[in-house]
N, C-alpha and C positions, 0 to 999 in steps of 0.2 A: 593562486588557489591550488590546493592539493586534494587528490582523490585516491583512496585506496583501490587499486585495480586488482580485482580478483584474478585476472589473467596472469599478472606478474607477481601477485602476492606482496605488493609493496605500495607505499605512498608514491604517487607521481604528480608532478606539476601538470595541471590541466592545460593542454594545448590542442585546440580544435583542429580537425583535419583540414578544414577549408576556411575561407574568409566569410562565408555567409552564416546563416543560423545554425546553431548547434543541433544536430540530429539526435533525437532521444526517443527510445522505445521502452515501454514497460509491459511486461507480461501481465495481462489482466486475468479476470476470473473465468473459470469454466462454469457456465450458467445452468447448472443442473440442481442447485439448491441455494439456500441463503448463504451469503458471504459471512464468514466469522470475523471476530476482531483480530484473529491472527492474520488472516488475509488482508484485512484493512491496514495493518501496520505496513505491509509492503507497498500498498497503493498510496499511503500517506508519505512513504519515503520518496516515491516518484514525484509527488507534489512538492515536497521540500527541496528536491534537487532542482526542479523547474523554478521555484520561487527564489532559491539562492542564486542560480545563474542570472535570473532577471535583476536581482538586487545588485549583483556585481557587474552589470552592464552588458550581459550577453542576451541575444535573442535566441529563442528555441523553436524548433519544429518538433512538436511532441505528438507521438502516436501511442495508443494503447489498444491492444487486441481484446476481443471478447470471444472466447472459445465456445462455439455452439455445435461442434461436431468433432469426432475423431479422438477425443481424449478417453482412453480406455481404462478400465478398472485395474488392469495389470500393472499400471504405474505404482499401485500400492504394494505390489508383490515383486517389484524390482524390474519389471519389463513393460514399458508403455505400449508395446506392439501386440499384446495379448489381452484377453478379457472382453468385457462388454462395454460398449459405448456408454458413457455416463449419461448422456442425454436420453438415449433409448431406455436405459435403466430407470431414469427418473420418470419417463413416460409410463412405464409399467407400474411404478410405485403409485402414481397419482391418477392412473387411468386417463391420460391425456396423450396427445401426440408430442413427439419430440420438439416440434416447432412451437407448440403451446408452452411447453416447459421452458424452452429457451427465451421466449418472449416475456413470460412472467418473471423469471428470475433476473433477466437482463434489466427489466424496468425497475425491479427492487434494488439492483446494484446501482443504477443511475440515481435513484432516490437517495440511497446512502451516500453516494459520492458527493451529492450536493449538501447533505446534512453535515458532512465532515469538512465542508468548505474546501474540497480538493479542486485544484486547477484542471479545467477541462482540456484534454488534448485537442489538437486541431481536428482530429478524427478518431472516433472509436471504430475499429475495424472488426467486423464480425466475420468469422471464418467462412460461413456459408455464402457471404457476398463476394467471395474471392476464390471460388472453386476453379475457375478457368486459369487464373494466375498461378494457382498451385499446380494444376496439371501442366502448364507450360514450364514451370520450374523443374518438375520431375522429368519432363522431356529433355530439358537442357542437361540435367545430371545424367540421364540415360545416354544422351549423345556423347558425353565425355567418357562413357564406359564405366561408370561407378554404380551400376544397378544390376540386379539379377531377379529372377522371378521364382517364387515358391508357389507351386500349383495349389489352387484352392485357398490361397492365403493372400498373396499380394506381391508388390514390387518392393524390394529391399535395397538399402544402401550398403555397399561393400566396403567395410572399414579397411581390410587388409590391402585391397587395391589402392585405396586412398593413401595408405601409409607407404606402399611400395613406390608411389609416385612422388614421394618426398614430403607429403603433408604430415603434420603431427596431430594425433587425436588424443583428447583427454587432457590437454595442458591446463584447461580451466579447472578441472576437478581432480587432476592427477589420477585419473581412472585409466590405467593401462589395460587391464583385463577385467571384465565383469565376471566375477566368480559365481558359480552356481551355489545356492544355499537353501536353507530350509524354506525361505519365503520367495525364492526366485525361480520362476518357471521359464524354461528355455525351449524355444521352438526347435525341434530336431532338424528342420529343413534349412536352418541358417548355416552359412559357412563359418560364421564367427559369432559368439554370443553377444558381441557388442553391436552387431548389425541391427538396423532398425527399419521399420516400415515407412515407406514414402507414400504408398497407395495400398489400401486394403480392399480386397474383394468382398462384396456382399455374400454372406453365407448362402450356399445352394438351398433352394426351397424356402428362403426367408425373404420377405419383403420389408426392407427397412423403411422407416419414416424419412430418413435422409440418405439418399444415394444418387449417384450421377453417372452418366455415360463417360467413358474415358478411352484412350487408345488401348488400354489393357483390360477393359471390361467394366461392368457396372460395379461401383463401389464408392468409397469415400476416402478423403485424404488422411494420412497419418497425422498425429498430433503435432510433430515437430515442424512439418513443412509449412504450416500456415504462418508462423512467425517470420520465417525467412521471406516468404512470398510477399506478405503485406508490408513488412518493414522496408524491403528493397523497392517496392512500388512507390512509396512515399518519401523515403529517406535516401535512396540510392543504394548501390551495391556495396558501399562502405559508408559507415556513419560513426558518430562519436560515442554515444553512451547507450548501454543496454542495462535495464534494471529488472530485478526479480528477487524472489525469496531464495534463501540459501538451499532449499531442497531442489531447486532447478539446476544447481551446479553439477550434480552427479551425471545426469544423462541429457536432459532437455537442451540445455545451453551448449554442451559439447556437440550434440547432434546438429543444432542450428549452425554452429561454426563449420562443421564438416560439410554439410550439404551446400551451404552458401559458398564457401571457398572452392568446393569442387565444381560448382556450376559456373562461377565467374572467373576463377583463377586468381582472384585478388585477395591479398593478405595485408592487413587483417580485415575481416568482415566487420568487426566492431573494435574500436580502439580501447575503450574503457568499459569494464564490466563491474557493476555495483550490485551487491547482494545483501539483503537485509536478513538479520538473524531471526530465529523463531521467537514466538511469544509463548512463555510458559504459563501454566495455570496452577496456582498454589504450589509452585515449585516443580510441577510435573508436566507431562505432555498434555496437549489438548486433543480431545477425540469425542466423536458423537457417542461412542459406546460408554464413555466416561461421563456423559451428560454435562460436559463443560465446554462444548464448542459454541460459545456465546455469540449471539448476533447483536446488532444495534437495537433490535426490538427487545431482546432480553435485557439489555442495558437500560432501555427506557422504562421497562416495567419495574426496575429497581429505583427509579427516581433520578437517573443520571441522564445527561444530555450528550450528544455526539461530541460537543466541544470539550466536555470533561475527558472523553476518550482521547481526543486529539492532544490535550494537554498532557495526559498520561504518557502517550507515545514520546512526547518531547523530553520527558524526564530520563530517557535512556538513549545511549548512542546506538545508532542503527545496526552496527556490527556486533553488538553485544546482546545476548538474550535478555529479555525484559520479563520480569515475573509479575503476572496479573493476579491481584487479589482484590476483593471488594473493598478492603480497607485501603489499599493503595489507590483505588479509583476514587474513594471518598476523599483521600488526602489531595488528589489531583483536582477534584471539584472545588474543595475549599481554597486551594491555592489559586485556581483560575478566578474564582469569584473575588478573592481578595485583590488579585491583580487588576481586575476590571474596576473594582471600587476605588483603588488608589489612582488609577488613570482618570476615572470620573472626577475624583476630588481635585486632581491637577487641572482638569479642564475647567472646573468651576472657578478656580483661582487665577485663571490666565488673565494677565493684564501686562502688556508689554512695558518693560522697564529697561533702563540702561544696565547692561551686564558687565560685571567686573571682568578683568582679564583672566583672573583665576577661574571663575566659573565658566568663562568661554572656553578655556583650555579643558575643563572637565567635560564639557559637552562633546568636544572633538575626541577626547579620550574614550568616552563611552561609545561613540560612533566607530572608532577604530577597533576597540575591543570586540564589539559585536561583529564587525566585518571579519576580524581575524578568526573569531570562533566559527562562523559559518564557512569560512574559507579553508579551515583545517578539517577536511573530510566531513563537512556537515555536522559539526559538533553542536547539536541543539541544546544539550544540557548546559554547556558552557554559555551559549547564547542566552538561555533563560536566566542564568546567574548574572550576566551582565545587565539584563533587563531589570531584575530586582535591585541590583546595586544602584542603578540609575534612579529608580523610584525612591530609594532611601537617601539619596544624596541631597545636597543643599543647592542644586542648580535651580533656576527659576521654574515655576510651575508650567509656564507656557512651553518651555523647552522640554520638560518632562513629557508633556502631552505630545509634542511634535515627534520626539524620539520614539515614544511608545507606538504611535501610529506607523512610523517608519519601520520599526522592528517587526511590527505585526504583519507587514507586507511579506515577511518571510515565515513567521510562525503561524500565521493564518488562523488566529483565534477569534477573529471577527470582533475585536474589542470596540472599534469605533461604532460598528453597527449595533452592538449590544447597548452601548451608552445612548445612542440616538433613539433606539426603540424604547428604552426605559424613560427617556425624557418625553417622548411622544405619548407614551402609554403608562402613566404612573399606576402602580399596582394598588388596587383596592384590597384591603385585608378583610376577608369575610368575618362576620360577627362571631361565628363559631371558633375561628382561629384566634381572634382577639380574646375571647372568653377563655380558651385554653391557655393562652399566654398569661393572662391574669391569674388563672388557677395555679399555674406553675410558679408564678412570682410569690403567691401566698405560701405555697409549700416551702419555697426557698427561705422566706422570711421566718418561717417556723423551724427551719433547720432540717426539714424532712427532704433531704436531697434525693433519696431513693424514689419517692413519689414524684418529685419534680422531674426526675430523669424519665420516668414513665410518660409523663405528660409531654415532655419534649419529643418523645418518639411519636406520639399522636400528632403533634404539630408537623413533624417531618413527613409523616404519612399523608397529611393533607396538602403537601407540596410547598411547605414553608420552612425556612431556617430561622432559628432564634439565637441571637447573640447578646450577651450581657456586657454592659459598659458602666462607667461611673455615673452616668445620668439615666440609667434604666436599660431595659431590654429593647432590642430592635428586631423587627420581623422583616424577612425578605423572601420573596417567591423564588423557589429553586427549580420549578418546572411548570 
């Protein structure tokens, strides 16, 4: 198995650090708002890595954090140590407490997590549940001499001291010096613009919703320290794989490495770093100001399911930007439905027969091709291609079904569940939909395809898909 390691910037053969379970950590959401489909692509990547490792015979110890304190708005301006806490900002926006904001959006995140059929980690670690662990880690870093204080601000990590002691900062992002720019605000009290907050003081005269006593005064942890503290608590001071979006390569992950290795003296903190590329929207960036930061709820309002989104993610390699359009999502939905239908057809035709040596070889070939695809840096588009080739082949139907279920252990499209549910609950077509279908058929017979297409849209709005075949039309529920 090969993984592209962001730290070395090359494909590497995966060799776990130890003999036990593979330690794996994914940076999860900051729960101040609804998660977008851009964020979900990263969390789906974590799921695919876990599923692939399991398919290849590894056991995993998987952790994902939930950030509910300390992530400041300055992150958008190039400096995560300045600005307003996102949870506190959300509290003002909705006239709630920061605790209520965190609870509401964390629950929505977990709901979406299940809807996308993502593998649950052994633990979702919320930053506010591990304040003492974060304080203890800052104390370790302080004892090693890598901190200093900025009055009325907080405790900062000293990058130049870290480098003078022989450590290398910024290998992950190639960020040697953070330059001041139009959107980058620099705290003048810092020794180096790359230095970052480990513990922030509560502003004088302000009572925050989330603040704690510490050896340095009342305040709250910096954003970066939580991931080091929580990952090391459950995975140890060194572990195998760390996953996140490509935006975290610039500062968050380099800062994680620096503070962790400074505290423990152990290199590497993490052996393999995996970063997923951004999701584009109509060829451009996603943003709330652009009104295109779509959520799973937005997707559902358009008649699509989370499984359609999951299939869409599978069509692009995780290291390449993927362009979302409604047309692309519709194509993904159609492909997923066709895939399920073909697997259902194979299941109906299963009857064990003696297999020829040629077909037996083909079965093994498909198994190997699928394994090779996912082993080559989680190449899911290639894995999907193998899946389709297998379904179109002449191997026995029972083997098609068995392979499909096996492949779906990695792809996570819930194919078997979809088939079983449809068999338990045959869909009744409402009279109004049947009437629309017949109306469309009448228009088609008269050659009025414009009117027929308008009726088709009405059928789709009612939650059904209509397909034409040699023996007539067929209706199928799509949501």
